[in-house]
Residue frames relative to the residue before (quaternion, step in Angstrom):
aa qw qx qy qz dx dy dz
X 1.0000 0.0000 0.0000 0.0000 0.00 0.00 0.00
X 0.4495 -0.7194 0.4634 0.2561 3.59 -0.78 1.01
X 0.5032 -0.6123 0.5183 0.3212 3.52 -1.23 0.57
X 0.0251 -0.7713 0.6353 0.0286 3.57 -1.02 0.77
X 0.1053 0.7931 -0.5943 0.0823 3.54 -1.11 0.68
X 0.5265 -0.6050 0.4786 0.3573 3.54 -1.27 0.23
X 0.7350 -0.4317 0.2774 0.4433 3.57 -1.28 0.07
X 0.6358 0.5341 -0.3302 0.4488 3.55 1.07 -0.70
X 0.6677 0.4962 -0.2987 0.4677 3.58 0.99 -0.83
X 0.6550 0.4822 -0.3150 0.4891 3.59 0.97 -0.79
X 0.5863 0.5847 -0.3693 0.4218 3.60 1.14 -0.54
X 0.5928 0.5557 -0.3762 0.4453 3.60 1.13 -0.50
X 0.6546 0.4770 -0.3101 0.4978 3.59 1.02 -0.76
X 0.6089 0.5445 -0.3482 0.4598 3.59 1.04 -0.77
X 0.6411 0.5276 -0.3223 0.4547 3.59 0.95 -0.86
X 0.6340 0.5279 -0.3244 0.4628 3.58 0.95 -0.87
X 0.6866 0.4840 -0.2857 0.4612 3.60 0.80 -1.01
X 0.6997 0.4934 -0.2849 0.4310 3.58 0.79 -1.04
X 0.6602 0.5037 -0.3150 0.4596 3.59 0.91 -0.85
X 0.6770 0.4738 -0.2966 0.4788 3.57 0.97 -0.82
X 0.6322 0.5320 -0.3327 0.4546 3.58 1.11 -0.61
X 0.7379 0.3975 -0.2220 0.4982 3.58 0.99 -0.82
X 0.3151 -0.7794 0.4898 0.2308 3.58 1.11 -0.58
X 0.7645 0.1974 -0.1334 0.5990 3.58 1.26 0.22
X 0.1547 -0.7590 0.6187 0.1312 3.54 -1.32 0.19
X 0.3677 -0.7465 0.5201 0.1923 3.55 -0.93 0.97
X 0.4897 -0.6150 0.5317 0.3152 3.53 -1.23 0.58
X 0.2497 -0.7613 0.5795 0.1490 3.55 -1.25 0.49
X 0.4260 -0.6716 0.5295 0.2951 3.56 -1.22 0.42
X 0.7633 -0.3991 0.2498 0.4424 3.58 -1.32 -0.02
X 0.7279 0.3969 -0.2261 0.5114 3.59 1.23 -0.42
X 0.5865 -0.6305 0.3288 0.3878 3.57 1.26 0.56
X 0.4261 0.6768 -0.4889 0.3484 3.60 1.15 0.44
X 0.4676 -0.6853 0.4880 0.2714 3.54 -1.00 0.87
X 0.2583 -0.7692 0.5699 0.1300 3.57 -0.92 0.96
X 0.6275 -0.5291 0.4015 0.4064 3.58 -1.26 0.24
X 0.5801 0.5858 -0.3736 0.4252 3.58 1.13 -0.60
X 0.0715 0.7956 -0.5986 0.0591 3.59 -0.90 0.91
X 0.3201 -0.7304 0.5772 0.1760 3.53 -1.34 0.39
X 0.3517 -0.7188 0.5543 0.2288 3.64 -0.64 1.04
X 0.3233 -0.7440 0.5572 0.1777 3.57 -1.03 0.84
X 0.2093 -0.8059 0.5473 0.0846 3.56 -0.71 1.12
X 0.8013 -0.0551 0.0923 0.5885 3.57 1.11 -0.61
X 0.0922 -0.7491 0.6513 0.0781 3.57 -1.13 0.71
X 0.1426 -0.8074 0.5709 0.0424 3.58 -0.82 0.99
X 0.0123 -0.7722 0.6352 -0.0078 3.55 -0.94 0.98
X 0.1615 -0.7750 0.6050 0.0857 3.54 -0.95 0.91
X 0.0300 0.7720 -0.6325 0.0557 3.54 -0.67 1.15
X 0.7662 -0.1099 0.1149 0.6226 3.61 -0.50 -1.10
X 0.7482 0.1330 -0.0974 0.6426 3.54 1.31 -0.52
X 0.4400 -0.6558 0.5318 0.3058 3.54 -1.26 0.30
X 0.0595 -0.7872 0.6137 0.0104 3.56 -0.88 1.03
X 0.1939 -0.7537 0.6173 0.1150 3.53 -1.13 0.78
X 0.1898 -0.7743 0.5988 0.0761 3.56 -0.99 0.93
X 0.0002 0.8473 -0.5257 0.0753 3.55 -0.27 1.32
X 0.3520 -0.7051 0.5717 0.2282 3.61 -0.75 1.01
X 0.1226 -0.7861 0.6016 0.0713 3.57 -1.04 0.77
X 0.7213 -0.4859 0.2931 0.3972 3.57 -1.31 0.28
X 0.6639 0.5064 -0.3085 0.4558 3.63 1.17 -0.41
X 0.5177 -0.6583 0.3956 0.3769 3.61 1.26 0.41
X 0.5049 0.5917 -0.4476 0.4412 3.51 1.08 0.88
X 0.3150 -0.6752 0.6179 0.2510 3.52 -1.36 0.25
X 0.1933 -0.7730 0.5971 0.0928 3.56 -0.71 1.12
X 0.1892 -0.7778 0.5929 0.0875 3.56 -0.70 1.13
X 0.0930 -0.8105 0.5782 -0.0152 3.56 -0.64 1.23
X 0.3535 -0.7439 0.5223 0.2210 3.60 -0.85 0.93
X 0.7318 -0.4628 0.2825 0.4129 3.56 -1.31 0.13
X 0.6404 0.5017 -0.3269 0.4809 3.58 1.27 -0.22
X 0.5618 -0.6301 0.3716 0.3864 3.56 1.30 0.08
X 0.5454 0.6170 -0.3961 0.4061 3.58 1.28 0.22
X 0.5143 -0.6352 0.4767 0.3238 3.55 -1.09 0.72
X 0.2676 -0.7810 0.5511 0.1210 3.55 -0.73 1.12
X 0.7571 -0.1910 0.1599 0.6039 3.57 0.95 -0.91
X 0.2135 -0.7424 0.6195 0.1397 3.55 -1.30 0.40
X 0.0021 -0.8119 0.5791 -0.0736 3.59 -0.64 1.17
X 0.5019 -0.6657 0.4569 0.3100 3.59 -0.97 0.82
X 0.5689 -0.5870 0.4539 0.3546 3.55 -1.18 0.59
X 0.5855 0.5761 -0.3639 0.4391 3.59 1.12 -0.63
X 0.6317 0.5321 -0.3283 0.4583 3.57 1.04 -0.80
X 0.6432 0.5094 -0.3265 0.4693 3.58 0.99 -0.78
X 0.6414 0.5196 -0.3299 0.4579 3.60 1.00 -0.76
X 0.6544 0.5075 -0.3098 0.4672 3.59 0.98 -0.86
X 0.6653 0.4937 -0.3026 0.4712 3.57 0.96 -0.86
X 0.6400 0.5146 -0.3371 0.4604 3.60 1.01 -0.70
X 0.6397 0.5234 -0.3279 0.4576 3.61 1.02 -0.79
X 0.6547 0.5019 -0.3083 0.4738 3.59 0.98 -0.85
X 0.6556 0.5131 -0.3060 0.4618 3.56 0.98 -0.89
X 0.6190 0.5494 -0.3429 0.4443 3.59 0.99 -0.79
X 0.6492 0.5139 -0.3114 0.4664 3.59 0.96 -0.88
X 0.6686 0.5049 -0.2987 0.4570 3.57 0.96 -0.88
X 0.6380 0.5203 -0.3301 0.4618 3.59 0.99 -0.81
X 0.6685 0.5039 -0.3014 0.4565 3.57 0.89 -0.93
X 0.7009 0.4724 -0.2626 0.4654 3.57 1.06 -0.77
X 0.4989 0.6848 -0.4178 0.3281 3.59 1.23 -0.37
X 0.1370 -0.8253 0.5468 0.0338 3.56 -0.75 1.07
X 0.6589 0.4783 -0.3075 0.4925 3.59 1.25 -0.17
X 0.6340 -0.5326 0.3907 0.4022 3.56 -1.25 0.33
X 0.7764 0.0312 -0.0278 0.6288 3.58 1.16 -0.60
X 0.0491 0.8108 -0.5768 0.0864 3.57 -0.90 0.90
X 0.4252 -0.6831 0.5385 0.2503 3.53 -1.30 0.46
X 0.1126 -0.7489 0.6470 0.0890 3.56 -1.27 0.50
X 0.2571 -0.8368 0.4592 0.1508 3.61 0.25 1.27
X 0.6575 0.5185 -0.3321 0.4341 3.63 0.89 -0.85
X 0.6567 0.4949 -0.3041 0.4809 3.57 1.00 -0.82
X 0.6394 0.5253 -0.3294 0.4546 3.57 0.96 -0.83
X 0.6133 0.5471 -0.3436 0.4545 3.59 1.04 -0.74
X 0.6835 0.4655 -0.2885 0.4826 3.60 0.90 -0.90
X 0.5969 0.5627 -0.3599 0.4444 3.59 1.05 -0.70
X 0.6597 0.5115 -0.3088 0.4559 3.57 0.94 -0.88
X 0.6279 0.5529 -0.3308 0.4366 3.57 1.08 -0.70
X 0.7674 0.3457 -0.1856 0.5070 3.60 1.09 -0.66
X 0.6114 -0.6080 0.3371 0.3779 3.59 1.23 0.40
X 0.5377 0.5998 -0.3992 0.4380 3.57 1.25 0.40
X 0.0321 -0.8630 0.5024 -0.0412 3.57 -0.27 1.25
X 0.7446 0.3171 -0.2009 0.5519 3.60 1.25 -0.13
X 0.5354 -0.6219 0.4600 0.3392 3.54 -1.15 0.62
X 0.7980 0.1642 -0.0543 0.5773 3.55 0.92 -0.89
X 0.3651 -0.7271 0.5363 0.2245 3.53 -0.60 1.14
X 0.5189 -0.6549 0.4344 0.3364 3.63 -0.87 0.88
X 0.1098 0.7931 -0.5871 0.1196 3.55 -0.89 0.95
X 0.3223 -0.7479 0.5520 0.1790 3.54 -1.03 0.82
X 0.7059 0.4172 -0.2572 0.5114 3.56 1.27 -0.11
X 0.6796 -0.5064 0.3516 0.3976 3.57 -1.28 -0.18
X 0.5244 0.6264 -0.4231 0.3920 3.59 1.23 0.04
X 0.2448 -0.7843 0.5580 0.1166 3.59 -0.82 1.04
X 0.7912 0.0706 -0.0203 0.6071 3.57 1.18 -0.50
X 0.2199 -0.7689 0.5889 0.1168 3.57 -1.09 0.77
X 0.0288 -0.8231 0.5620 -0.0761 3.53 -0.68 1.18
X 0.2464 -0.6929 0.6499 0.1919 3.53 -1.20 0.68
X 0.0357 -0.8094 0.5860 -0.0139 3.56 -0.53 1.18
X 0.3520 -0.6887 0.5826 0.2497 3.54 -1.30 0.32
X 0.2034 -0.7671 0.5994 0.1040 3.54 -0.53 1.20
X 0.3278 -0.7990 0.4739 0.1721 3.56 -0.27 1.30
X 0.6511 0.5214 -0.3275 0.4439 3.60 1.14 -0.44
X 0.7667 0.3134 -0.1820 0.5299 3.59 1.01 -0.77
X 0.3356 -0.7576 0.4735 0.2986 3.58 1.34 -0.35
X 0.4590 0.6634 -0.4593 0.3718 3.59 1.20 0.52
X 0.1769 -0.7776 0.5962 0.0928 3.57 -1.21 0.59
X 0.0794 0.8451 -0.5240 0.0699 3.60 0.55 1.11
X 0.4007 -0.6304 0.5949 0.2970 3.54 -1.34 0.40
X 0.0044 -0.8336 0.5476 -0.0714 3.56 -0.54 1.22
X 0.3364 -0.7146 0.5748 0.2140 3.54 -1.18 0.64
X 0.1108 -0.7964 0.5936 0.0339 3.56 -0.90 0.99
X 0.3280 -0.6885 0.6092 0.2173 3.53 -1.18 0.67
X 0.2609 -0.7738 0.5624 0.1300 3.59 -0.94 0.93
X 0.0367 -0.7656 0.6423 0.0078 3.56 -0.91 0.98
X 0.1526 -0.8164 0.5555 0.0391 3.55 -0.82 1.02
X 0.3158 -0.7292 0.5786 0.1836 3.54 -1.07 0.82
X 0.5081 0.6725 -0.4127 0.3455 3.59 1.24 -0.02
X 0.7531 0.2966 -0.1837 0.5577 3.58 1.19 -0.48
X 0.7503 -0.3370 0.2727 0.4992 3.55 -1.19 -0.50
X 0.6120 -0.5738 0.3993 0.3699 3.55 -1.17 0.61
X 0.3226 -0.7632 0.5337 0.1691 3.56 -0.92 0.93
X 0.5120 -0.6401 0.4755 0.3194 3.55 -1.25 0.36
X 0.3479 -0.6972 0.5852 0.2246 3.52 -1.24 0.57
X 0.7764 0.0508 -0.0126 0.6281 3.55 1.03 -0.87
X 0.3100 -0.7993 0.4911 0.1541 3.56 -0.44 1.24
X 0.4687 -0.6687 0.5083 0.2734 3.52 -1.15 0.74
X 0.1856 0.7390 -0.6376 0.1137 3.51 -1.30 0.46
X 0.6657 -0.4576 0.3625 0.4648 3.57 -1.23 0.03
X 0.5460 0.6201 -0.3859 0.4105 3.57 1.26 -0.38
X 0.7505 0.3893 -0.2196 0.4868 3.61 1.09 -0.59
X 0.3638 0.7240 -0.5007 0.3045 3.59 1.19 0.48
X 0.1147 -0.7644 0.6322 0.0527 3.54 -1.06 0.87
X 0.2573 -0.7955 0.5368 0.1135 3.58 -0.75 1.09
X 0.1048 -0.7803 0.6161 0.0248 3.54 -1.06 0.93
X 0.3469 -0.6870 0.5940 0.2342 3.53 -1.20 0.59
X 0.3189 -0.7422 0.5598 0.1846 3.60 -0.93 0.92
X 0.0050 -0.8258 0.5597 -0.0685 3.54 -0.53 1.23
X 0.5820 0.6175 -0.4292 0.3096 3.54 -1.36 0.14
X 0.7996 -0.1377 0.0900 0.5776 3.57 1.24 0.01
X 0.5920 -0.5603 0.4427 0.3736 3.53 -1.32 0.15
X 0.0520 -0.7780 0.6251 0.0360 3.58 -1.11 0.67
X 0.3503 -0.7642 0.5106 0.1804 3.55 -0.73 1.09
X 0.6555 -0.4992 0.3861 0.4149 3.55 -1.30 0.24
X 0.6178 0.5311 -0.3485 0.4635 3.59 1.08 -0.68
X 0.6541 0.5011 -0.3131 0.4723 3.59 1.00 -0.78
X 0.5952 0.5483 -0.3542 0.4686 3.60 1.10 -0.66
X 0.6716 0.4834 -0.2977 0.4761 3.58 0.90 -0.92
X 0.6234 0.5487 -0.3320 0.4472 3.58 1.03 -0.80
X 0.6742 0.4785 -0.2910 0.4814 3.60 0.92 -0.89
X 0.6965 0.4919 -0.2823 0.4395 3.58 0.84 -0.96
X 0.5967 0.5746 -0.3622 0.4273 3.59 1.20 -0.40
X 0.5626 0.5775 -0.3948 0.4406 3.60 1.24 -0.29
X 0.4266 -0.7663 0.4222 0.2292 3.56 -0.53 1.19
X 0.7782 0.3639 -0.1920 0.4744 3.59 0.71 -1.06
X 0.6013 -0.6352 0.3656 0.3183 3.53 -1.06 0.86
X 0.7107 0.4750 -0.2933 0.4280 3.61 0.68 -1.00
X 0.6492 0.4789 -0.3376 0.4850 3.67 0.92 -0.70
X 0.6221 0.5387 -0.3395 0.4555 3.57 1.08 -0.71
X 0.6694 0.4856 -0.2917 0.4806 3.57 0.98 -0.86
X 0.6168 0.5385 -0.3463 0.4578 3.59 1.08 -0.67
X 0.6192 0.5470 -0.3341 0.4537 3.56 1.05 -0.78
X 0.6351 0.5193 -0.3175 0.4756 3.56 1.03 -0.84
X 0.6632 0.5100 -0.2904 0.4644 3.54 0.97 -0.94
X 0.6517 0.5336 -0.3090 0.4417 3.58 0.99 -0.87
X 0.6525 0.5019 -0.3072 0.4774 3.58 1.19 -0.51
X 0.5377 -0.6485 0.3869 0.3751 3.57 1.31 0.10
X 0.5064 0.6501 -0.4149 0.3858 3.58 1.26 0.36
X 0.1153 -0.7843 0.6052 0.0720 3.55 -1.21 0.48
X 0.4243 -0.6992 0.5205 0.2453 3.55 -1.24 0.55
X 0.0933 -0.7761 0.6230 0.0300 3.54 -0.98 0.94
X 0.5208 -0.6603 0.4427 0.3113 3.58 -0.79 1.02
X 0.1669 -0.7899 0.5861 0.0687 3.55 -0.92 1.00
X 0.7608 -0.3036 0.2375 0.5222 3.61 0.65 -1.07
X 0.4217 -0.5966 0.6003 0.3253 3.53 -1.40 0.21
X 0.4145 -0.7700 0.4179 0.2461 3.59 -0.46 1.14
X 0.7368 0.3763 -0.2286 0.5131 3.62 0.94 -0.78
X 0.4355 -0.7494 0.4302 0.2523 3.57 -0.51 1.19
X 0.6403 0.5265 -0.3466 0.4389 3.62 0.95 -0.74
X 0.6583 0.4902 -0.3146 0.4768 3.58 0.94 -0.86
X 0.6231 0.5301 -0.3393 0.4643 3.57 1.01 -0.77
X 0.6520 0.5089 -0.3123 0.4672 3.59 0.93 -0.87
X 0.6412 0.5282 -0.3264 0.4510 3.58 0.99 -0.83
X 0.6579 0.4943 -0.3107 0.4757 3.58 0.97 -0.81
X 0.6434 0.5071 -0.3173 0.4777 3.59 1.01 -0.78
X 0.5910 0.5739 -0.3505 0.4455 3.58 1.12 -0.69
X 0.6733 0.4870 -0.2896 0.4750 3.57 1.05 -0.80
X 0.7623 -0.1714 0.2011 0.5908 3.57 0.91 -0.99
X 0.4918 -0.6810 0.4503 0.3027 3.60 -0.81 0.94
X 0.6701 0.4790 -0.2945 0.4846 3.60 1.21 -0.48
X 0.4749 0.7440 -0.4115 0.2273 3.59 1.23 -0.44
X 0.6476 0.5217 -0.3698 0.4142 3.69 0.75 -0.79
X 0.7097 0.4415 -0.2711 0.4774 3.58 0.82 -0.96
X 0.6145 0.5542 -0.3462 0.4421 3.59 1.05 -0.74
X 0.6776 0.4739 -0.2923 0.4805 3.61 0.85 -0.94
X 0.6203 0.5419 -0.3417 0.4526 3.58 1.03 -0.78
X 0.6721 0.4868 -0.3007 0.4699 3.60 0.96 -0.81
X 0.6063 0.5464 -0.3541 0.4565 3.60 1.07 -0.67
X 0.6686 0.4926 -0.3071 0.4647 3.59 0.98 -0.80
X 0.5866 0.5355 -0.3756 0.4776 3.60 1.12 -0.53
X 0.6590 0.4988 -0.3062 0.4723 3.60 0.93 -0.88
X 0.6519 0.5045 -0.3130 0.4717 3.58 1.08 -0.69
X 0.6784 0.4766 -0.2878 0.4794 3.60 1.25 -0.27
X 0.4255 0.6898 -0.4752 0.3425 3.59 1.23 0.19
X 0.6681 -0.5548 0.3141 0.3837 3.63 -1.04 0.70
X 0.7539 0.3802 -0.2149 0.4908 3.61 0.99 -0.75
X 0.3348 0.7862 -0.4747 0.2107 3.61 1.24 0.20
X 0.2241 -0.7648 0.5927 0.1167 3.55 -1.13 0.80
X 0.4959 -0.6664 0.3968 0.3906 3.59 1.36 0.11
X 0.4084 0.7126 -0.4724 0.3198 3.59 1.24 0.28
X 0.4343 -0.6896 0.5177 0.2605 3.57 -0.81 1.01
X 0.6460 0.5347 -0.3212 0.4400 3.57 0.94 -0.88
X 0.6640 0.5018 -0.3110 0.4589 3.61 0.91 -0.87
X 0.6397 0.5204 -0.3279 0.4609 3.58 1.00 -0.78
X 0.6512 0.5079 -0.3129 0.4691 3.58 0.97 -0.86
X 0.6293 0.5373 -0.3346 0.4510 3.59 1.00 -0.79
X 0.6614 0.5044 -0.3066 0.4628 3.59 0.97 -0.84
X 0.6437 0.5003 -0.3227 0.4808 3.58 0.99 -0.80
X 0.6395 0.5369 -0.3263 0.4431 3.59 0.96 -0.86
X 0.6256 0.5337 -0.3416 0.4549 3.62 1.03 -0.72
X 0.6723 0.4721 -0.2911 0.4902 3.57 1.08 -0.71
X 0.1105 -0.8418 0.5148 0.1186 3.58 1.21 -0.68
X 0.0176 0.8695 -0.4935 0.0068 3.62 0.78 0.99
X 0.7210 0.4300 -0.2566 0.4789 3.62 1.12 -0.48
X 0.4908 -0.7336 0.3850 0.2698 3.53 1.30 0.38
X 0.2032 0.7903 -0.5489 0.1813 3.58 1.00 0.78
X 0.1957 -0.8257 0.5248 0.0665 3.59 -0.75 1.07
X 0.4451 0.6902 -0.4639 0.3321 3.60 1.22 0.19
X 0.6876 -0.4930 0.3438 0.4074 3.56 -1.32 0.13
X 0.7747 0.3402 -0.1637 0.5072 3.59 0.99 -0.83
X 0.1114 -0.8365 0.5353 0.0361 3.56 0.39 1.26
X 0.6587 0.5073 -0.3242 0.4513 3.59 0.87 -0.91
X 0.6473 0.5296 -0.3235 0.4425 3.60 0.92 -0.88
X 0.5817 0.5859 -0.3583 0.4359 3.59 1.11 -0.71
X 0.7373 0.3962 -0.2247 0.4989 3.60 0.86 -0.95
X 0.5891 0.5660 -0.3605 0.4502 3.58 1.08 -0.67
X 0.6445 0.5354 -0.3181 0.4436 3.57 0.96 -0.90
X 0.6294 0.5364 -0.3419 0.4463 3.59 0.96 -0.80
X 0.6694 0.4892 -0.3069 0.4673 3.57 0.91 -0.88
X 0.6500 0.5203 -0.3240 0.4492 3.60 0.95 -0.81
X 0.6028 0.5474 -0.3518 0.4618 3.59 1.08 -0.68
X 0.6610 0.4980 -0.3017 0.4733 3.59 0.93 -0.91
X 0.6746 0.5060 -0.3035 0.4436 3.60 0.82 -0.98
X 0.6724 0.5052 -0.3058 0.4463 3.58 0.88 -0.92
X 0.6941 0.4663 -0.2926 0.4639 3.58 0.82 -0.90
X 0.6293 0.5090 -0.3357 0.4818 3.61 1.07 -0.67
X 0.6557 0.5279 -0.3114 0.4410 3.58 1.03 -0.77
X 0.8065 0.3330 -0.1327 0.4701 3.56 0.91 -0.91
X 0.8639 -0.1122 0.0256 0.4904 3.61 1.08 0.26
X 0.6603 0.5366 -0.3382 0.4020 3.62 0.94 -0.72
X 0.0327 -0.7608 0.6481 0.0135 3.56 -1.02 0.88
X 0.6294 -0.6012 0.3323 0.3634 3.63 -1.04 0.67
X 0.7756 0.4151 -0.1993 0.4318 3.59 0.90 -0.91
X 0.6948 0.4211 -0.2699 0.5168 3.61 1.26 -0.10
X 0.5248 -0.6539 0.4378 0.3245 3.56 -0.87 0.96
X 0.3040 -0.7817 0.5296 0.1270 3.54 -0.76 1.15
X 0.1716 -0.8061 0.5632 0.0595 3.55 -0.87 1.03
X 0.5674 -0.6242 0.3759 0.3836 3.58 1.27 -0.04
X 0.5660 0.5848 -0.3926 0.4284 3.61 1.26 0.07
X 0.3383 -0.7799 0.4996 0.1665 3.57 -0.62 1.18
X 0.3792 -0.6958 0.5663 0.2267 3.57 -1.09 0.85
X 0.7421 0.2931 -0.1701 0.5783 3.57 0.78 -1.07
X 0.0299 -0.8788 0.4763 -0.0038 3.54 0.58 1.22
X 0.5987 0.5499 -0.3759 0.4449 3.58 1.25 -0.02
X 0.5725 -0.5662 0.3956 0.4417 3.54 1.03 -0.81
X 0.6623 -0.5041 0.4029 0.3807 3.54 -1.11 -0.81
X 0.1368 -0.7102 0.6807 0.1161 3.50 -1.28 0.66
X 0.1154 -0.8067 0.5787 0.0337 3.57 -0.76 1.03
X 0.2432 -0.7426 0.6102 0.1302 3.56 -0.82 1.08
X 0.2579 -0.7934 0.5357 0.1302 3.56 -0.47 1.21
X 0.6965 -0.4937 0.3253 0.4065 3.56 -1.26 0.34
X 0.6988 0.4487 -0.2758 0.4840 3.60 1.13 -0.60
X 0.6206 -0.5758 0.3297 0.4178 3.59 1.29 0.10
X 0.5063 0.6231 -0.4402 0.4021 3.59 1.20 -0.20
X 0.2170 -0.7550 0.6054 0.1284 3.55 -1.18 0.63
X 0.0690 -0.7867 0.6127 0.0310 3.55 -0.88 0.94
X 0.3235 -0.7661 0.5404 0.1281 3.51 -1.14 0.80
X 0.1170 -0.7436 0.6537 0.0776 3.52 -1.10 0.84
X 0.1655 -0.8326 0.5280 0.0234 3.50 0.03 1.44
X 0.5122 -0.6758 0.4325 0.3065 3.57 -0.83 0.97
X 0.5409 0.6005 -0.4158 0.4172 3.60 1.16 -0.41
X 0.7040 0.3503 -0.2285 0.5740 3.57 1.21 -0.57
X 0.1005 -0.8708 0.4782 0.0544 3.53 0.75 1.13
X 0.6378 0.5439 -0.3444 0.4228 3.60 0.92 -0.82
X 0.6569 0.5073 -0.3095 0.4641 3.59 1.00 -0.83
X 0.6265 0.5242 -0.3378 0.4676 3.59 1.03 -0.77
X 0.6706 0.4993 -0.2998 0.4595 3.58 0.88 -0.94
X 0.6565 0.5087 -0.3156 0.4589 3.60 0.94 -0.86
X 0.6274 0.5320 -0.3351 0.4594 3.59 1.01 -0.80
X 0.6827 0.4813 -0.2931 0.4651 3.59 0.84 -0.95
X 0.6645 0.5254 -0.3015 0.4376 3.58 0.91 -0.92
X 0.7469 0.4132 -0.2163 0.4739 3.58 0.96 -0.85
X 0.7696 0.3758 -0.1799 0.4838 3.59 1.19 -0.36
X 0.6483 0.4572 -0.3439 0.5023 3.58 1.18 0.49
X 0.1256 -0.7761 0.6155 0.0548 3.54 -1.31 0.39
X 0.5348 -0.5690 0.4979 0.3773 3.54 -1.30 0.25
X 0.0931 -0.7618 0.6351 0.0871 3.55 -1.18 0.58
X 0.3937 -0.7290 0.5094 0.2325 3.55 -0.91 0.90
X 0.4224 -0.7492 0.4647 0.2107 3.52 -0.75 1.12
X 0.6873 -0.4716 0.3640 0.4155 3.52 -1.37 0.09
X 0.4214 -0.7105 0.5083 0.2434 3.56 -0.82 1.03
X 0.6893 0.4945 -0.2883 0.4442 3.56 0.97 -0.85
X 0.7285 0.4489 -0.2522 0.4518 3.59 0.97 -0.81
X 0.8256 0.2432 -0.0909 0.5009 3.57 0.92 -0.87
X 0.4772 -0.6946 0.4243 0.3314 3.61 1.28 0.35
X 0.2493 0.8208 -0.4781 0.1887 3.54 1.18 0.67
X 0.8905 0.1088 -0.0684 0.4364 3.55 -1.01 0.93
X 0.5728 0.5787 -0.3994 0.4213 3.62 1.16 0.34
X 0.4229 -0.6907 0.5299 0.2516 3.56 -0.99 0.89
X 0.0894 0.7769 -0.6224 0.0337 3.58 -1.14 0.61
X 0.4130 -0.6938 0.5317 0.2555 3.54 -1.21 0.50
X 0.3578 -0.7607 0.5087 0.1861 3.54 -0.78 1.06
X 0.7041 -0.4559 0.3343 0.4297 3.55 -1.33 0.13
X 0.6621 0.5027 -0.3033 0.4657 3.56 1.21 -0.50
X 0.5745 -0.6136 0.3609 0.4040 3.58 1.31 0.04
X 0.5642 0.5910 -0.3859 0.4283 3.58 1.27 -0.19
X 0.4183 -0.6869 0.5337 0.2615 3.56 -1.25 0.49
X 0.0815 -0.8025 0.5910 -0.0092 3.55 -0.93 1.01
X 0.1090 -0.7496 0.6446 0.1030 3.51 -1.39 0.20
X 0.2580 -0.7596 0.5764 0.1554 3.56 -1.14 0.65
X 0.0972 -0.7325 0.6700 0.0714 3.52 -1.06 0.87
X 0.2774 -0.7852 0.5433 0.1061 3.54 -1.15 0.59
X 0.3338 -0.7566 0.5319 0.1823 3.57 -0.86 0.97
X 0.1842 0.7309 -0.6428 0.1369 3.53 -0.82 1.10
X 0.0981 -0.7998 0.5917 0.0235 3.59 -0.88 0.95
X 0.0495 -0.8026 0.5940 -0.0248 3.55 -0.84 1.06
X 0.5298 -0.5907 0.4956 0.3533 3.56 -1.21 0.51
X 0.5510 -0.6339 0.4327 0.3276 3.56 -1.07 0.72
X 0.8079 -0.0352 0.0640 0.5848 3.59 1.04 -0.73
């Protein structure tokens, strides 16, 4: 039976081929531009039914070694480059949600690669031993792969775990008015209607205790800060830009920061959340601060170039995430997003939901 996968899944195989063909990966800036800085690749490890190591050697070959330390096959780096170019064309041409690429699958079998996605319990999609020319270190690192060849992927997935509850204040609202507001289909017009009635949202609580604890673990101000960002994202003119929401919160300065760089104070909080969500934190599992994708990010660009955001260059990783993600509004039917309701205490509440997706 042929392997089938979506563009994102095939991009993981493309990344394997391209990195082995080039023998190095370049760092990227906050706008995905390739920098002169690069990291030589000493070894790539994939664990499937067996563990295989892919090692560049001095003869411009890739030596594939099985888990017993025996040479499985030896393939030229040029062959990997040719296979990556062919695969890139096939991915771009793919028109279905999942599709097969027989020629690529044939080459995968030749090098001991039998699955599109190596099994993993963490956020790392590929494990690489790189040579950091600045520190002279050669660590084995896990990288998460993000591809621009398919649909934009999520950084933080929505669920009832990411619901944030707000109290609606500023005046009385009847049950008929609640029904009138909830009948408005789209979120921003619905929020405008609430605003037009002279009402405002005040943060009440993070509904899921584990997610609340995780946010508190990052920063004691984080729950309220994120709640305020989502209010800004619900303003009538919102573009779902994370940066714009942070700028609006910074203007309000709800935590009374008195330093010179007020915006940087709030920007840093958002970058902390984005980085931890990118490298290991999930809403429903208690977060301990230990990163799964401890190497950082590899991004497959639309032209096939791959850029690396190495965790050693933490500022660059944070800038990339900050400039390339956006808020996404969750499903109203599944997560009770954006609907007014009256609580047991007689007060009126609304739930917003935190979901973050890459822009492209």
